[in-house]
N, C-alpha and C positions, 0 to 999 in steps of 0.2 A: 285598355287603350280608348274607351270610348270617350270617356270623361279626360282624357290627356290630349285631345284632338281638338283643335281648334277650328270649327265650321265659321268658315268665311260667309256669312247669310247675310246681308245688311238688313238692318231693320229698316221699317219703314218710317224714316226719319222725317220726311216732311209732315207725313199726316199726324203723325204721332205728338209732333211740336206742335201744330195747331191746336190740336186735341188740349194738348198741355196748358197753351194760353188761356183756351177757353175755361178749363176746370179751374183757374183763378178764381172764377167769378161766382162757384159753388158757395152753398153755404158753409160756413165755418162747421167743424163737427168735433165730437168728443174722441181723443183717440185712443189706442188699445191702452191696457193696464196688465199689471201681473197682480196673483192674488196675494193678498195682504200678508207680509212676512217674507216673500220670495223676493231674491235679489236678482234672480235670473233665471231662465228658459231653454231649454233646447228645442229646437223645430225643426224636424227634417224637413230635407225638401229635395226634390227632382230636378236632375241635369238633362235639361231637353235640348238638345245641338249647343251646348256650352252656355244654356242660359239658366237662371235660377227659378224653379217654376216651385209655386207654394199651394197645398192645398188651402182654401180659404173657405170657410161654410157661412151661407149667406141665411139671416134670421133662423139660425140652429134648423135649417130644413133643406138645403141644396149646397152639395161641395164643388164647389169651382175650382179650377187652374189657372194663377194668374203669377203672371212673370214680375220678378220683383226687379223695378226700375228705380235706380236713385235719382234719377231727372223727373218722374212724374210727380206732381203736386197732390193731385187726387186721385183716387180708384177711377179705374173705367173698364165696364164691362162692357162686352161686344155684342153679347146675343140678349136682344130686349124680351124674345119669349121666357128667359128665365126670370127676369124681373117682372114680368107681366103673372108669372105662374105665382112668384111669391108677393102678387098684390102691393107693389112698390108702388108709395105713392109719390108721382111726378109733381113737382112743383111747378115747373115749366119745361115748355119745349126749345132750343135753343138751333139758330141756322148755324151749322159747320163749316161750310163752303160750298161750293158751286160748281159744276164743268157743264158747262152749254145747259141744256134744260135741265139737267140732273141735279135736284138740290141735296146736301145731306143734312141730317140732324141727329139731334141729341138731345137727351129727356136727363132733367135732373130729379133723382131721386133722392128724398130726405128722411128715409127710412131702413135704410140699406145696413141694418148690424152684420157686422162682419166678426168671424173668430177664427183664430190661429190654430186653437186645442182648444179643449174642454175647459180650461182656465184662463185662458189670453183672449178677450174680445174687446169689442167698443159698444158703447153705448148704443141704445136702441136708436137714438136720434143720429144718424149716420150718413154724411150725402155722398152721392156715385155720380158720373157721368154714365148714362147708358144709352148706347148709339143706337139709332134706329135700326141700321143694319149693321155687319159684320164688315165696316171699311179696312179695318186693319188686316185681314186676313192671316191672322197671329198661327193658325194651324200650319200654313206655309211657312213660315218662319221659324216655329219651334221642332216644326217634325211631329207633331204631336197633339191633341185636342189642348186647345188653350182659350181661356175663355174672358181674358183680358190684362190690365196690367195694375199693380199697385206699387206703391213709393212711399212718398212722404208721410203719410199715413202711419206707418212703420218706426220712419227714423227721426221723425216728430217726439215719437213716445220712447223709444227706447237706443242706446249704444246698440249697435248691431255689429256682430262678428260673422263673418262669411267664411266657413272653412267648405273649400272647394275641392280637398281630397275625402273627407268623411260625409261631403253634402247634407252639412249641418248648420242653422242658423241658431248662434245665440244671443238671445236678446239680454240686454242690462238695465237694469235701472240705471238713469243717469248719476243720480246721487251716489248709487251705492259701487259704479266702475272705479276702476282702477288700472290705470295702463300698464300691459304685460314689458317686463324686461325684455322680453324674446323678441317683440315687435318694434323696428322703426317709427319713432313719430313725426309726422311731419302735418304742416299748417295746411288745410283746406280753405278757402275761399267760399263762402258760403251768400250765395246771389240769388235773389228772387228764391229762396227756400230751394236752391241746388247747388250742387259741389263742383268745385272747381279744383285741380291740382296743377302745378308748375311743373314743367319738364326741359330736358334739355333733347332735341331734336337732331341727329346727325345726317346731311341727305346723300345722296350717291356722288355730290361732288365734292363730299369731306367739310362743306360749309356747315356749319352749327347754330342753332337759334333756339334761345330761349322762347317758348311757349307755354300759353296756360289750354287746359283741356276741361271740359265738362265731364263728369264722371256717368256714365248710362252702362249700368248694370243690365239694361233691358236689349242691350245692344250687341250682336256677337263678333264686332268688327274689333278690330285692334286699336286703330288711330283711324280718325276720318278727319280731312281737313275740309273745312267750310269758309278759308279765307282766299279769296280769289289773287291775291299776291302769290299766293305757294305754287299758284300752276307753274310758275317760274324752275319749281325745285321738283318738276315731273320724272322720276328716274327714266332714263332712256328704255328699257326694258321694261314696258308696262301692257295693260291689256284694258280695254273698253269695255265697261261692265255695269250694270244695273245695278243702281245702288239706293234704290227706293222707290217710294210712290208717293205722289202729290194728286190732289181731286182732278189735276188735269192730266195724271196720266205716270208712266213710267220714267224715271229720271235716270239720265247714263251720266258715268264719270268714269275714272281711270285708275288703275292698282297696282302701285309698284313695290317696291323694298325701299326700305330707309338702311342707313348705314348701322345706326343705335338709336334705342330711344333709352334716355337715362331719367331716373329718378331717384335724384339724390346720389346715394351710392349703388344700386340695382342697375346695370345695364344691359337691356334687351336687344341682342343683335339681329340683325334682319328683318326687322319684325314688317308684316305687311301693310301698307297704309294706302287710304282711298282719297281719291283728288276729286272735290266735286267741282263741276265745270262753271266758270262765271255766271252764267246764263242763269243758273238753279240755284243761285247761292240766298237768292231772295225768296224763293217757294220752299227750300230746305228749313226751315223755322231755324234760321242761321243764329248762331249763338256769337257772330262775329262783332257785336260790342262789348261782351264779356270774357271772350276768349276766343281761339283759334281753330275749336272744333271740337271733338268728341274722343274720349278713350273708352274703348267697351271691353266687354269681357275677352276678348283676344288677349288684352295684355292684363285686367285685373283678375281672370281666374289662374294666372299664375301665383298669386299671392294668396298666403292667409291675411283677409282683411280686415280692417275694425272701422266702422264708419262710427264718428260721435260727432253729431251734427250741433250739437249741444255746445260742445268748446271748439268748435269749428278745427276738428285735429282727423287724420287718417292714420292708422297705424299699421304697417305692413312688414310681411314675413314671407321669405319666399317660399314656394313648395316643389315638390317632386316633379313638377311639368315646368319650372322655369325654364330651362335650358331647350326644352323640346321645338325642334323646327318649326315654324309659323307657315301651314299649309293652307293653300287656297283649292278650292274646288278643282276636282279633275276630270271630270265629266264634260264640261264645253256644252251643257245645257242647262235650261232654265226651267224650271217645272213651276205651274202654275195651279193652285188647291183652289178647288170648288165644293162648296157643300150647298144642300140644302135639308132632306132627309137624310143623305148618305155624301161621302166624299170622292171626288173624282179630281183625277191627274193628267195634265197634260202638259203636252212641251208647247212652252211659253216664247223661248227663242234657243237658237244653236247659233254658237260661237263659229265666226267664221273659217274656212279653211279648217276646222277643227276633225279629230276621226269621228266624233259623234254627227258630224254633218254630212262625212264623206261614208259612213255605214249605210246612210239611206234614211234615216230620222227626218222627219219633217215637221216643221211647227203645227200646233192642232194637230198632231196624232194624240189619240187617248192612251195613257199607258196602261196596258193589263198586267203587266208582270215585270219583274228583273231578278234574272238569273233562275228564273222557275218559279219565284215566290209570287204570288199575287200581292199586289199592292195595294196595303190598305192604310188609313190613318193611325193604327197602331202600331206598323213596321216602316212607317215612313221614314223616321227618323235613323232608324238602321241602314235605310238604304243611302241618306244625306251623307252618313257616317263614312259609309264603304267608299264614296267620292272621294274621300282624302285619303284611302289607303294609298299602298307603294304603287309607284310608277310601273306600267303592265299588267294591273289585274284586268282580267278581260270580264265584260258586263255586256250581259245580252239581253235586249228590252223585246217584249212581246206588245205591239201597240195596234190600236183600231183605227182604220182609215178609211172612212166612211161604213161601209159594209165588209168592208175586208180587214182580215189578221196578217200583219207583217211581222216577220222577226228580223231584227238587227244588232248585230254584235259590234263591237271594238274594244281597244283597251285603252285604260285611263293612262292620261299623258299629264306630266307636269308642266304648265304654260309658263310657271312664272317662278 
């Protein structure tokens, strides 16, 4: 059931988009390659809160977990300590952004050899953006230990099939790939090395629009609108929720349901959609010039997907989660994850008038356990998944507030 549920944790859209734009300035690098004579290879992946997470070995020494994101041009490593341990050669230091007196930096490593398996690797001269500190906090997004993102470095080298049911990535040599008859072939627009797909959106008012979305496999949301004109179509029943992070702080938006989202012959009913506030459009790495927003794993994971950047094609076949209800977090809380030597978890925000707020939980409470189990980075994803279970499920938090230990209980409530 875990892999069939959609955890609506929104990727840090603004910050990742900013980093992606900077990554375009990195050195060119050799791509991945298959062994001579091989036409394809299967690579297993882990499903962390509906995100595709690959184990990538750096310089044949250290294994890291990287989220596969179709919209990221160059690989990003969020923990500089790993790069330092591997004696990465940093070609230059780059200013990524600033918030008041706080300046955010990244470093361009030019000898970051990567391997997906014993036989699939890049050359020794491979570039990577290494963050000075972990601005992205991907562990909070994925619910497990994650060290960065990888994208076009893989998609430029292979035709990539993602089987979300078996958790297997199949990499094909582009010249050896033959489109399967079992999948529907559709065109993709490749703009600045990023894939876009056309859809029909039917809003709550029954008005429909043809819209284009960038595909973001590194985001867990279903649909994210970044066009301020869409605010007119905001569903009557909606929630104000955190939708991302910029260098200036947390970004808020609204979430509601569409009537349907249609991709050619595939019609997804009552999908969740996120609406960015107009004042955040410029901060959120807007795809406004090329498209209307983004489509994430909330949609993509309901298919077997084949991405062919070389021919600008995408191939879709619905899987057994296609008709599942789109669920949104029922806990009413937002959790902040921080780590230095170890991970800690605290309550970042509480939904107004929610059972969580009424239970006595407070912003800033440090979470010690949930339902009797100590909260750690290894089981954090399980608890995030718990928040998507049936309405009425009882959850009990033990929190530390100053020097006091407090227990608060309430029942999960479907808000939308």
